[in-house]
N, C-alpha and C positions, 0 to 999 in steps of 0.2 A: 448082358453084353460084355464080352471080354476085351480088355485092353492090355496088349503086351508092350512093355516099356524096357528100354535099354538102360539098366541101372549103373553103367560104368561112369556116367556123368550125372552124379546125384543132384546137383543144383539145377541143371536143365530139366531133368526128368520130373522133379518136384513141381516145377511150373507147368510142364506138359500134362501131368496128372490132374492138376487143378483145372486146366482148360478142358480136359476130357470129361471131368465130372460135371462141369457147367454145360457142356454140349449134350451129354446124356440126360442131365436134369431137364434141359429145355425140351429134348425129344420126348421124355416121359410125360411132361406137362401137356404137350400137344396130343399125345396118344390118349391120355386120360380125358382131355376135353372132347375128343372125337367119340370116345366110348361112353362118356356121360350123355352126349347127344343121342347116341344109339340106344342107351338105356331108357331114355325118355320115350322113344318110339317102340322099343322092343324090351319089355321088362325082364326077359330072360338073359339079356346080354351080360357078359362078364367084364368087369372093369380091368383087373390085372394091373401090373406096373412094370416099369423097366428099371433094372438095376445095373450099375457098373461094377464089374469084378476085375479090378486091376491086378496084373501079375508082373512084377518087376524081375527081370532076368539079371543074373550075375551079381546083383547087389540088392537082395530082397528087402533088407532093412533100411535101405537108402542111407547108409553110413557115409557121411561126407569124407571121412578120412580115407575110405577105400578109393575115392576118386582123386584126392589131392596128394596123398602121401606118395604114390608112385610117380606123380608128376614132379615132385620135388627132385627126383633123380635127374630129370631133364634139366631143371634149373641149376642144380649144383654142378653138373657136368659142363653146362654151357658157360657158367660164370668162371669156374676154375680154369678150364682148359683155354678158353678164349682170352681171358685176362692174362694168364701166365705166359701164353705164347706171344701175345702182343707186347707185353712189358719186357719179357726176357730178351727178345731180339733188339728192342729199342735201347735196352740198357747197354748193349754192346756198343751202340753208337755214342751214348753219353760218356762212357768211361774211356772211349777211344780204342777199344780192343778190336773193333770190327775192321779198322784199317790194318791192324797187325795181322789179322786172319787173311785179309785179301792178298797179302804178299807171300803167303805160305802156299805150298802145293795143294792145299785142301780145295777140292772142287765144290761148286755151289750146292750140288745135291747132297754131298757128304755133310756140309755145314748145316743144311736144312734138317737132315735126318738127326744129326747130333743135337740140334736145338729143340726139335719138336718131339723126339722120342721120349725124353723124360716127362714132358707134360702129358703125353699120351699114356704113359705108364701110371701117372698119378690118377688119370681118369679111369683106368682099368681097376685100380685099387678101390676107387670110390664106388664102383659098381658093386663090389663085394660088400663094402661097409654099409652103403645105403640100403641095399637089398636085405641085408641081415637085420638092420634096424627096422625096416618096414615090416618084415615077416615076423620076427621074434619080439620086437618092441611094440609095434602097433597092431599086430595080429592081422595084417593084410594077407589074404590068400595069394599064393603064387601058383596058379593053376596050370600055367604053361611051362615050357622048358627054360631053365635058367641059362643054359648054354646058348640057346637061341637069342635070349635077351642080351647076353654078353656079346655075341657076335654082331648083332645089329647095333649095339651100343658102340662098338669099334667103328662101324660105318658112320654113325652120328658124330663121333669124335673127329673123323676126317673133316667134317664140315666146320666144326668149331675151331680146330687147329688152323684150317685154311683161312677162316675169317680173321682169326687173331694175327696170322702172318700177314694178311692183306692190310690190316690196320697198321702194322708196324712199318709198312712201306710208304705210308702217306703221312706219318707223324715224325716228329724229331725228338721227343722226350717222353719219359714214362707218364708224366701227368697228362699229356695230350692223348697218349695211348689209352689210359684208363677212362678219360672222359669220352672219347670217341667210342670205345668198346661198350661202355656202360649206357650212354644216353642215345647214341645213334643206332646201335645194333641190338644190344641185349634188352633194353626196356621195350622197344616196339615188338621184339620177338616174343617176349613174355606175354604181353597183352593181346597180341594178334594171333597167337598159336593155338588158342582153344584151351590153354591150361586153366584159365580163370573164367573166361566168358565164352559162351557158345559162338562159334563162327557163324552159324546160321542167323544169329540176331544182328550181325554187323551189316553195314551198308554193302550193296552189291560190289561197288568198286573196291572196298576193303577186302571183301571175300575173295576176289580175284587176286589181290595182292598177297594174300596169305599163302598162295601156292608157291611163292618164292621163299617161304620161311621154312628152314629145315626142321625146326622144333614142332611144327604142325604134324609132320609125318612121324616123328619120334614119339609124340604124345599118343598117337593112335597105336603105335607099336607097344609101348609099355603098358597102356591100359588093356590092350588086347591080350597080351601075354599074361599079365597079372590076374585080371578079373575074368577074362573069357577063355583062357587056355588056348588061344589061337596059335596056329602054327604058320610056317612059312608059306603053305599053300593058300593062306588067307592074306597074309601080310606082305606078300611079294611085291605088290605095286608100290607100297610105301618104302620097302627095303630097296627096290631098284631105283626109285626116285632119289632117295637119300644117297645111294652110291654114286649116281651120275652127278648129282649136285656137289657132293664132296670132292669127287675127282676134278670137276670143272673149277670149283673155287680154289682148290689146292694148286691146280695148274696155273691159273691166273696169278695167284699170289707168288708162286715159285718163279714165274716168268718176270714179274716185277722185281722180285728180290734179286734174281740173277742179273737183271739189267743194272741194278744199283752196284752189284759187285763188279760188273764189267766196266 
């Protein structure tokens, strides 16, 4: 009996293979019992046995770093871009320069672009650095297109920058911005995105809630590109969802920020 397993999530598949082995072992015991009974009545009967032949796809050696190192890219991007954008805008309030900017001819969208573009640029640089470390430092195979990964990462950064900007509109200082971003947004997103724990093992209500978490879709994208060599024809549902979520979050955050300027 052959069992095909998706090795892109090594921790979950290790447990699944254990369950598969137990199921086949129980089935084999039942078949042996039936054939032993047949042997008693028909001496020429053949006992035989049932064996499990597992085949792990995309990560045949079940190396945990192949699953976790690409996911580190998502965490680094989320932490850096969200924290920097939240604290960078709030800092303008604390030092009093935001009021000075308001009285200038600078428009709200120009101010947003000027504040968020440097943080987005930092995220772009991190894609090159983390991918290089993953491939050349940890030996993680990059089976898909790097430029597809880079393009979809930009879509993910739209979400993190929008969330950071949204945080900056509801807090009044950098300490509050860091606490809200870290404990209200980033910590639940890390635990509920499938980076560390399989979403299928979570309660049903939590599984539905994970559809609102951008990191869930980006985790599927990075593991699909790194380990499976997946292209846009496979990943387009996640890419489209990320794009729509990013534009929506950024629009809400920009509207709140513009209202404060007005």
